C-alpha positions as CSV (number, residue, x, y, z in Angstrom):
1,M,101.5,82.3,127.2
2,L,102.6,78.9,126.2
3,Q,103.4,77.4,123.1
4,K,102.0,74.1,122.7
5,N,101.6,71.0,120.0
6,L,98.9,68.5,119.6
7,I,98.5,65.7,116.9
8,V,94.7,66.4,115.4
9,K,93.8,64.2,112.5
10,N,97.2,63.4,111.3
11,L,98.5,67.0,111.7
12,K,100.8,68.6,113.9
13,I,98.5,71.5,115.3
14,N,100.5,74.7,117.0
15,Y,98.5,76.5,120.2
16,Y,99.0,78.8,122.5
17,Q,97.6,78.6,126.0
18,S,97.4,80.8,129.4
19,D,99.8,79.9,131.9
20,I,97.1,78.8,134.1
21,L,94.2,76.4,132.3
22,D,90.9,76.0,133.9
23,K,89.5,73.9,131.2
24,N,85.8,74.2,132.7
25,N,85.6,77.9,131.3
26,V,88.3,78.2,128.7
27,L,88.0,80.7,125.8
28,V,89.0,79.2,122.6
29,F,90.2,81.7,119.9
30,L,89.9,81.1,116.0
31,H,91.5,83.2,113.6
32,G,90.5,84.4,110.1
33,W,91.8,82.8,106.5
34,G,95.6,83.5,106.0
35,S,96.2,84.9,109.4
36,E,97.3,83.2,113.0
37,S,96.6,83.1,116.4
38,T,99.0,85.5,117.8
39,H,97.7,88.4,115.4
40,F,94.8,88.3,118.4
41,S,97.6,88.2,121.2
42,K,97.1,91.6,122.5
43,T,93.4,90.8,123.7
44,L,94.5,87.4,124.8
45,E,96.8,88.7,127.2
46,K,94.1,90.8,129.0
47,C,92.2,87.0,129.6
48,G,93.3,85.0,132.3
49,N,92.3,81.7,130.6
50,F,92.7,80.9,127.1
51,I,93.7,79.0,124.1
52,A,94.3,80.2,120.7
53,I,95.0,77.7,118.0
54,D,97.0,78.1,114.8
55,L,94.1,76.4,112.0
56,P,95.4,73.9,109.7
57,G,97.6,74.9,106.8
58,F,98.3,78.4,108.5
59,G,100.4,80.1,111.3
60,E,102.8,77.1,112.7
61,S,100.5,74.2,112.1
62,D,101.1,72.0,109.4
63,M,99.8,72.9,105.9
64,L,96.5,70.6,104.8
65,K,97.6,67.5,103.2
66,E,94.1,67.3,101.1
67,V,91.5,69.7,100.0
68,W,88.9,70.6,103.3
69,D,86.0,72.5,103.5
70,I,84.3,74.2,106.1
71,K,82.6,71.1,107.9
72,D,86.2,69.8,107.7
73,Y,87.4,72.3,110.0
74,A,84.3,72.4,112.5
75,D,85.2,68.4,113.0
76,F,88.5,69.5,113.1
77,L,87.9,71.5,116.2
78,K,85.5,69.1,117.5
79,S,88.4,66.6,117.7
80,F,91.3,69.0,119.0
81,L,88.6,69.7,121.9
82,E,88.2,66.0,122.9
83,K,91.7,65.6,123.0
84,L,92.3,68.2,125.8
85,E,89.1,67.2,127.2
86,I,87.4,70.9,126.8
87,K,83.3,70.0,126.8
88,N,82.0,73.2,127.0
89,P,84.4,76.3,125.5
90,I,83.9,80.4,125.1
91,L,84.6,80.2,121.6
92,A,85.5,83.0,119.5
93,G,86.0,83.4,116.0
94,H,87.5,86.4,113.8
95,S,86.0,86.0,110.1
96,F,86.9,82.3,108.9
97,G,87.1,81.5,112.4
98,G,83.8,82.9,113.1
99,S,82.7,80.5,110.1
100,I,83.8,77.2,111.8
101,I,82.1,77.9,114.6
102,I,79.1,78.7,113.2
103,K,79.4,75.2,111.5
104,Y,80.4,73.6,114.5
105,C,77.7,74.6,116.8
106,A,75.0,74.0,114.1
107,K,76.4,70.3,114.0
108,G,75.6,70.3,117.3
109,G,78.8,71.3,119.0
110,A,79.1,72.2,122.7
111,A,79.7,75.5,123.8
112,K,79.1,78.4,126.8
113,K,78.7,81.2,124.4
114,I,79.9,82.2,121.1
115,I,81.4,85.5,119.9
116,L,81.6,86.2,116.3
117,I,84.3,89.0,115.3
118,A,83.3,90.3,112.0
119,S,82.8,86.7,111.0
120,S,82.5,85.3,107.5
121,G,79.6,83.2,106.3
122,I,77.2,85.3,104.2
123,R,78.1,84.3,101.0
124,Q,76.4,87.5,99.3
125,R,79.7,89.0,97.0
126,S,80.8,85.9,95.0
127,L,81.8,88.3,91.9
128,K,83.7,90.5,93.6
129,I,85.6,87.8,95.9
130,Y,86.5,85.9,91.9
131,F,87.2,89.1,90.7
132,Y,90.0,89.7,93.6
133,I,91.2,85.8,92.8
134,F,91.4,86.7,88.9
135,L,93.7,89.6,90.1
136,A,95.5,87.4,92.2
137,K,96.5,85.0,89.4
138,L,97.0,87.9,87.2
139,G,99.7,89.3,89.8
140,K,101.4,85.7,90.0
141,L,101.8,85.5,86.4
142,F,103.4,89.0,85.9
143,F,105.7,88.8,88.8
144,S,107.0,85.4,87.1
145,I,108.5,87.9,84.4
146,P,112.3,87.7,85.4
147,G,113.7,91.1,86.9
148,L,110.0,91.6,88.9
149,R,110.5,88.9,91.2
150,L,111.9,91.2,93.8
151,M,108.8,93.2,93.9
152,Q,106.5,90.5,94.6
153,N,106.7,90.5,98.3
154,R,105.8,94.6,98.0
155,A,103.1,94.0,95.6
156,K,101.4,91.3,97.6
157,N,101.4,93.5,101.0
158,K,99.9,96.2,98.9
159,F,97.1,94.1,96.9
160,R,96.5,92.7,100.6
161,E,95.3,96.1,101.6
162,F,93.5,97.3,98.4
163,V,90.7,93.9,99.4
164,N,91.2,94.7,103.4
165,A,91.2,91.2,103.9
166,E,93.2,87.8,105.0
167,D,90.8,85.8,103.2
168,F,92.3,86.4,99.8
169,S,95.8,85.7,101.0
170,N,97.6,82.1,100.5
171,L,95.6,81.7,97.3
172,S,98.6,80.0,95.4
173,A,99.1,77.1,97.7
174,G,97.1,74.1,96.2
175,E,95.1,72.5,99.0
176,L,94.2,75.8,100.5
177,K,93.3,77.2,97.3
178,E,90.6,74.5,96.4
179,T,89.8,74.8,100.3
180,F,89.0,78.2,99.8
181,K,87.1,77.4,96.9
182,N,85.1,74.8,99.0
183,I,84.1,77.7,101.7
184,L,83.4,80.3,99.0
185,E,80.7,78.2,97.7
186,E,79.0,77.6,101.2
187,D,76.4,80.2,102.7
188,L,75.8,79.4,106.2
189,Q,72.9,81.3,106.8
190,E,70.6,78.0,107.3
191,D,73.5,77.0,110.0
192,L,73.1,80.2,111.8
193,K,69.3,79.4,112.4
194,K,70.4,76.0,114.2
195,I,72.1,78.2,116.6
196,K,70.9,77.9,120.3
197,T,73.6,79.1,122.0
198,N,74.3,82.8,123.4
199,A,76.4,84.6,120.9
200,S,78.1,88.0,121.0
201,I,78.5,89.8,117.6
202,I,80.9,92.3,117.1
203,W,81.2,94.3,114.1
204,G,83.4,97.5,112.4
205,D,81.0,100.1,110.9
206,K,83.4,100.6,107.9
207,D,84.3,96.8,107.6
208,I,84.5,96.1,103.4
209,T,85.5,92.3,103.7
210,T,82.3,91.5,105.6
211,P,80.0,94.6,105.4
212,I,78.1,95.3,108.3
213,K,74.9,94.4,106.8
214,E,76.2,90.7,107.0
215,G,76.9,91.3,110.7
216,E,73.1,92.4,111.0
217,L,72.0,89.4,109.3
218,M,73.9,87.3,111.7
219,H,72.2,88.6,114.7
220,K,68.5,88.3,112.9
221,L,69.5,84.6,112.1
222,I,70.6,83.8,115.7
223,K,68.0,84.4,117.7
224,D,70.0,84.6,121.2
225,S,72.5,87.5,120.3
226,D,73.5,90.8,121.1
227,F,75.0,93.1,118.3
228,F,78.0,95.5,119.0
229,V,78.7,98.1,116.6
230,I,82.5,99.8,116.5
231,K,82.5,102.9,114.9
232,G,85.6,103.4,112.3
233,A,86.8,100.1,112.7
234,G,87.2,98.0,109.8
235,H,87.6,94.4,109.4
236,Y,90.3,93.8,112.0
237,V,88.2,95.4,114.3
238,F,90.5,94.3,117.1
239,L,93.6,95.9,115.9
240,D,91.6,99.3,114.7
241,K,89.9,100.0,117.6
242,R,91.7,98.0,120.4
243,D,90.5,99.3,123.4
244,E,87.0,99.8,122.5
245,F,87.0,96.2,121.2
246,N,88.8,95.0,124.1
247,K,86.1,96.4,126.5
248,I,83.3,94.8,124.8
249,F,85.2,91.6,124.4
250,L,85.9,91.1,127.8
251,R,82.3,91.8,128.9
252,S,81.1,89.4,126.6
253,L,83.1,86.7,128.4
254,R,81.2,86.9,131.6
255,V,78.6,84.0,130.6
């Protein structure tokens, strides 16, 4: 796997690609909020032709210089693909990465196939999310007390386990925090109806971050779609049940 970087929208973007790259049939992977592309590396190792992007604000890519929304990330994806002269990729996205793909395709972006993995985009749990944001703010205030700062990293990890999602991390960063608020405010159900590309939708039945009913709704709204449920897996379905997930994912790449 080769590590490279590219300037897109005045940001240095880190990405990884397979040693041999065929731009005519390439998988492009987008990670979730607060995550990075290497978290999907065990699956990418089984794919012979891929690019995995560290989205702006995450991994080794530059931090956002202004507040974005989902449309801005979709425009970023379009610009990234144009710079590498990739015209008709297979797009796969986990959680927030799936939201970007949904918006990109709804805006007319070209894709040979899309794979949505526990994708976010259905906004029917705002009270729960804002409760988590409140807890994050409260924790920041608590650990500002002298003598408690050494416990902060351990507490952050426990909080992350509690909410079971990367979507609620990095809330303290200015542009990312405001960007996250923009993302929470946008429901993508109308965008899902516009998708004409064939989609494979993969979900864990124990997902409490993006519950399975949201995957079922995405399947209903995307007419040309297949829905795969992996029992016993949570939001990180590709880590919880790696072998089962990889079988479905690799089969979905065949177009």
